C-alpha positions in Angstrom: 0.3 -0.1 0.0 1.4 3.0 -0.6 2.4 5.9 2.2 -0.1 8.2 2.1 -2.6 5.9 1.6 -2.3 4.6 5.0 -4.1 7.0 7.3 -4.2 6.5 11.2 -7.6 6.0 12.5 -8.9 9.2 14.1 -12.0 10.6 14.4 -12.7 12.9 11.6 -14.2 16.8 12.1 -16.7 17.9 9.2 -17.5 21.6 8.5 -20.3 22.6 6.8 -20.3 25.5 4.6 -23.8 27.3 3.0 -22.9 28.1 -0.7 -25.8 31.1 -0.2 -23.5 32.6 2.6 -21.8 35.1 -0.2 -18.6 34.6 2.5 -16.8 31.8 0.8 -13.8 33.5 2.4 -14.5 31.7 5.7 -14.7 28.3 4.3 -11.0 29.5 2.9 -9.6 30.5 5.9 -10.7 27.5 8.1 -9.0 25.0 4.8 -6.2 27.3 5.5 -6.0 27.0 9.0 -6.6 23.3 8.7 -3.9 23.1 6.0 -1.1 24.9 8.0 -2.3 22.7 10.8 -1.6 19.9 8.8 1.4 20.3 6.1 4.7 19.8 7.1 7.7 22.0 5.5 8.9 18.8 3.4 5.4 18.0 1.8 4.2 19.3 -1.3 0.7 20.2 -1.6 -1.3 18.8 -4.5 -5.0 18.8 -5.3 -6.6 16.0 -6.2 -10.3 16.6 -8.0 -12.1 13.4 -8.8 -14.7 12.7 -10.9 -16.1 12.7 -14.2 -17.2 15.1 -17.1 -19.7 12.5 -18.0 -22.4 12.8 -15.1 -23.5 15.7 -14.2 -23.6 15.6 -10.4 -19.9 14.2 -10.4 -18.4 16.7 -12.7 -17.8 18.7 -9.4 -14.1 17.9 -8.9 -13.3 18.0 -12.9 -14.7 21.7 -12.9 -12.8 23.1 -9.8 -9.5 21.5 -11.2 -10.3 23.2 -14.6 -10.9 26.8 -12.8 -7.3 25.9 -10.5 -5.2 24.9 -13.5 -6.1 27.8 -15.4 -4.5 30.3 -12.9 -2.4 28.2 -11.0 1.1 28.7 -11.4 1.6 25.0 -10.6 -0.9 23.0 -12.7 1.3 20.5 -12.5 0.2 19.7 -8.8 -3.6 19.6 -10.1 -5.2 16.4 -10.9 -8.7 16.0 -11.9 -9.5 18.6 -14.5 -12.5 18.5 -17.2 -9.4 17.6 -19.9 -7.8 15.0 -17.6 -10.3 13.7 -14.9 -9.4 11.1 -12.3 -12.2 9.0 -11.9 -12.8 5.5 -10.4 -11.2 3.8 -13.1 -8.2 5.8 -13.0 -7.5 6.9 -9.8 -5.0 4.3 -8.6 -3.3 4.4 -11.4 -2.9 8.7 -10.7 -2.3 7.4 -7.1 0.7 5.5 -7.8 2.0 8.2 -10.4 1.6 10.6 -7.7 3.3 8.4 -5.1 6.3 8.3 -7.7 6.7 11.6 -8.5 6.5 13.3 -5.2 8.4 12.1 -2.2 6.2 13.4 0.6 3.1 15.0 -1.1 -0.1 16.3 0.9 -2.6 15.7 -0.7 -6.6 18.2 -0.5 -9.1 15.6 -2.0 -12.3 17.2 -4.1 -15.6 15.5 -5.2 -19.1 15.7 -5.3 -20.8 14.0 -3.0 -24.8 12.8 -1.8 -26.2 13.9 1.4 -29.3 14.4 3.4 -31.9 16.4 1.8 -31.5 19.1 3.9 -27.5 19.2 3.0 -28.1 19.2 -0.5 -25.6 22.4 -1.7 -23.9 22.5 1.1 -19.9 22.2 0.9 -18.2 20.0 3.6 -14.6 20.1 4.8 -13.1 17.4 6.6 -9.4 16.8 8.1 -9.5 13.5 7.3 -9.4 11.1 3.8 -12.3 11.3 1.6 -13.5 7.7 0.6 -14.7 8.3 -3.0 -17.5 6.4 -4.9 -19.3 5.5 -1.6 -22.9 6.8 -2.3 -22.6 4.7 -5.8 -21.2 1.8 -4.1 -17.9 1.4 -5.6 -14.9 0.4 -3.5 -11.9 2.8 -3.7 -8.9 3.3 -1.5 -9.4 6.5 1.1 -7.7 9.7 -0.4 -6.0 12.3 1.1 -4.9 14.7 4.0 -8.2 16.9 3.6 -11.1 16.2 2.1 -13.9 18.7 0.4 -17.1 17.3 -1.2 -20.3 19.3 -2.6 -23.2 18.0 -1.5 -24.8 17.8 -5.0 -28.1 15.4 -4.4 -29.7 13.0 -1.7 -28.6 9.8 -0.7 -31.7 7.7 -1.4 -32.5 5.2 -4.0 -29.8 4.9 -6.9 -26.9 7.2 -6.0 -25.5 6.8 -10.3 -29.2 7.6 -11.3 -29.4 10.6 -8.8 -26.0 11.4 -10.2 -27.3 12.0 -13.6 -30.4 13.5 -13.0 -28.4 16.4 -11.2 -28.8 20.0 -12.3 -25.2 21.6 -13.9 -26.5 24.9 -12.0 -26.1 23.8 -8.6 -22.5 22.0 -9.1 -21.8 25.5 -10.9 -22.4 27.3 -8.0 -20.8 24.4 -5.6 -17.4 24.9 -8.0 -17.2 28.4 -7.7 -18.0 28.6 -4.1 -14.6 25.9 -3.7 -12.7 27.6 -6.4 -12.9 30.8 -4.6 -12.1 29.6 -1.3 -8.9 27.5 -2.4 -8.1 30.9 -4.0 -8.6 33.1 -0.6 -7.0 30.4 1.5 -4.5 28.4 -0.1 -2.9 30.0 -3.1 -0.4 32.0 -0.9 0.5 27.8 -0.5 0.2 27.2 -4.1 3.0 29.3 -4.9 
């Protein structure tokens, strides 16, 4: 198993942010504090934006990655864009490539998620790994030291069907909020 996939068991703290609050800076500052508390000097900060552009509800990660890669001074440190998405079929290979290229990576992972009806449209920020594909019963390795999700639909019924019937407008709003939060909180660390 790759070293950065062997995450210690700890109670994961998750914070929820309502995108209708126009203040994405609160999210960005929380992300900044969480990252600065965990990121070691010798680590390289990488963003892994998970999802596919073929399913509306699952394109959140690639949308955020696309937006970030267009302005980042180090676009090579952003994995998962509209052009080159990171998804269930290639996630393990991408993680293996990261492990070969970077000695001590620090991964912030972004993905769409399903949640309860009252949380649709919220952004979550957690200090621990993400389990991608869990909402659609896929078994993928846990990823990341910090995870960000956008709750795009509820988790009742067939997860894949729900993701296919998610409004692009909601996904775009969540992507904008996450993008602006990352820029306001982490841009200084991405230089």
